N, C-alpha and C positions, 0 to 999 in steps of 0.2 A: 136322117144324114146328122140336121141339126142339133136334133133331140139328141143324137149321139156323140156330137159333139161336148154338148152340155154337158151329157151325163156324165162325161169322159172329165171335162177339166173341174163337173162338183166333186163326183171319184177320189183327184189327187188335192184339193183342194182342202178337205177330207179329210186324207193322208197327213196334207203340212199338220193341221189345226190337234188332230191328235199327238204328231211329233213335238210340236208348240208346247203342248199340256204335257208332255212325258219330262221336256224338258224346264218347266216350267217346278219340278223338284225339287227338293233341295237333296244336295249332294251326300249331308247329311245323314240320308237313311240308307249309303251306301256305309255307313262310319262301324269298323269294328265296335266292340267294347274295350281295346287299351288306344284305340283311334280318337275317340268319343270320351276318354277320362282325358287326352292327351289337351287336347281339345279346351274344355272345362279346365284344366288348370291353366294350360295359358289364358285364356276369356278372364281369371282369377286374380292372376297373377298383374295383365297389364291394370284388368281396373283396380285394383287398390293400391297402383302403382303410382295411379292417376289421384286415386286423393287420398295420396297423405298424409298431407298439407292441411286439407281440405277442415275447419271444422261441421259449423253446422250451414246444412242449404236447408232448401224445398224444391222438392222435387214437384214438374208439373205435367203433369197425363194431359191426350187430349188430342185429336183424330188426324193423324197423313192428311187427308183429303180435305178442310178446310181451306181454303186460300185465305187469301193480302186482302180480297173484299168479302171477306168475311167477318159482322162484326165480333164475333167470339175469335178471331185470328189479332183484333183488333189490339182487345180487351186480354188477351192472353199479352200483347204486345208489354201493357200499362199494366198488369200486374207482373210482370219478373224486372220490368225499370225500377217499380217504384222499391219491393224490398231488393234489389240491388243496391240502392240508393243507399238503401238501414245496413248494409253490411251484408246480407243473405249472398250465400253464391248459389246460383242455378241450377239442376239438373233437368237434364229433358233424354229423348229418345235421339235424337242428335240428328234428326232427318226433315222433313218439311211440314206443311200444315200447321196446327199449334204445338208442335216439338221447336223450328225454327222459330215462331213467335218467341216463344218462351225466349229461348236463344238470341235473339234480336232482342230482347229487351235487358235482359242482361245485358247483352251488348252493351246496350246504350245507360244503365249505371252507372255506374260510379262507380260503387266499393265490394259486388262480387263477382267470382268466377262466373264462367257461362260454360257449364259441361253438358258435353254430350259424347252422349253413352249409342253409337248406329248398330247396325245390326246388314252380315249379312245374311243376302235374300234370294232367293232365285230370281227375283226380278232388281231391275239396276235401283237401286237405293243411295244415294251419295248424301253425304254431310254437308249439311247447311254449310253455310258462310260466315255464321256468328260465334263458331264459337274460341272461348278463350285455348281448349281444353277439350282434345277431342279425341274418340276409341273406338274401331269399328271391332264387334265380336262377333260371333258365330253361334252363342249358342242362347236363347232366349230368358232360361230362366237368370244366368249366369246378369243379363244385363240389367231385365228389372229388381237382380242384389245391388248392383251399383247404380241403382238408379234412386235408393230408398237409404240404400251402406251410410251415409252420412251426414240426411235429411231428417229434419227436427218437423216437417210437416209437409204437405200435400193439395196440389190443388187442382180438382181435377176439370177440365172441361170436357164440354158433348163431345162423346167419341162413339169408337162402335166396341167390336168385341175386344179387341188391342187394348185401350183403354180399363173396358170394365177386368176383364182377368187384371190386369196391374193394380187396377181399383182394390177387387176382391180378394189379390194376393196380400197387397198391403196392410189391410185389415183381419186378414184366419193369422196374419202374423204378429197386429197388436196381441191379439184377444187368447192367440193361444203363447202367449209372451216369449215368442223369439226372438221378439225387436222391443225395446223401450215404445211408450206410445210417443204415435204423432199426434198430432194435430191434423185434419183430415176436414178441407172444403170440398164445396162441388161449386162451382159458379154457372151458375145459369137455371135460376128453376125451375122454368118451361119443362127445360131437357128429365132434366133429374127427379124432379116430383114422384113423375108417376115410378117410377124405381125405387123410390125412398116409400111410397106410398106398398107398393109393394111386400116389402120387408116388413114394416111395421104391421103387418095385417097380416098377408099371411106367412110370413114365414115367423114371427107370433102367435097365431093361431094355431098351427101345426106343431109348434112346441118346437121347429127345428132351429131358433135359437130364444135367447132370452130376451125379455123385453128393453134390460136395461142396453144391451148389445146393438141396439135399432138404435143407439140413440148416438151412435160413436162418426157417421156422416152430419158436418153442419154445408146448409144450403145455403148462399147467398149470391147475392146481384150486386152486393158494393163491392169493390175491388180493395177503401180504406177498411171498412170492415174485417176484410180477410188480412188486410195488411197488420192491422191494430192487433189481431183473435192473435197472430202470430209471433211479430213482437213479445206479446204480454206475455207467451210459451215460456220465453226463454228462460226466463228466470228458473220459471216451474220446474222445468227442463234438469236444469243447471243442480235444483236442488234432491230432484230427484238419481241427477248421477251419485252425487253424493252422499245420502244415500243408498245407495247400492253399493258404495264407495271405491266408485269412480272417479273419485276426484286428483286420484295423483293418474290420469291415464292423460293421453298427452291431447286426447282429444278435446278435454276438459279444457285444458290448458290452455285448445286452440282455439276454443269458442268463448269461454273466457275475456281471452285478448279479444275478438270478432265484434264483444259486445263491449265492453267498457264502460260505455260511456248511458249504460241502463240494464242492464246484468244483472244484479246483487246476489 
């Protein structure tokens, strides 16, 4: 009798687990083409509106699972704060972990906006409380675009598949010249060195990338080095904009005003 009761309870538990897993799938799966197109347009409209008067930003990537007691969380706070003090705006995924750390540092800084692009997920994901501007989007693709839309650099802290997705996406866009070149820094040599080693050996050896493409990422454990590299890139970025005839654009004017103290 006891076995029958245990078996029945286990059966009910398994049903509930399967039901919960079904509920965890995104509602986007059921969207028609028309609904998907409308969702993308709404996300784009809201994201672009948030970035309307933003000049130069730095996008910070990293895991949502690295909490406040993690050393990389602490370093991300410091990174965002010193960049904010120099006048850079900070963009993040707007949720927790390294994203929260980035917004927290920007919020504590003096001269930059703390921007968060959160995402609607099947499980609860709230916007962290350290954003000065935030929007919650439905589509990963639009969110990734907004993170780097006004960025002239990005800093990737340790993360999982989502962080790698963002990192490889921005790298591909740069190499295919879909966007202007960004400075890309990877903070944490112990974490990133094996991946960069794979890229510089296996991918190059198999001929799937060119050798010089393997040098687009810069590994560093020094926040000041990253900050100086990004800061020194502003002048080169503006020069490239002038070369491409973008010096009459609103964004060019915003960046010039943002960094008039040291951008030539």
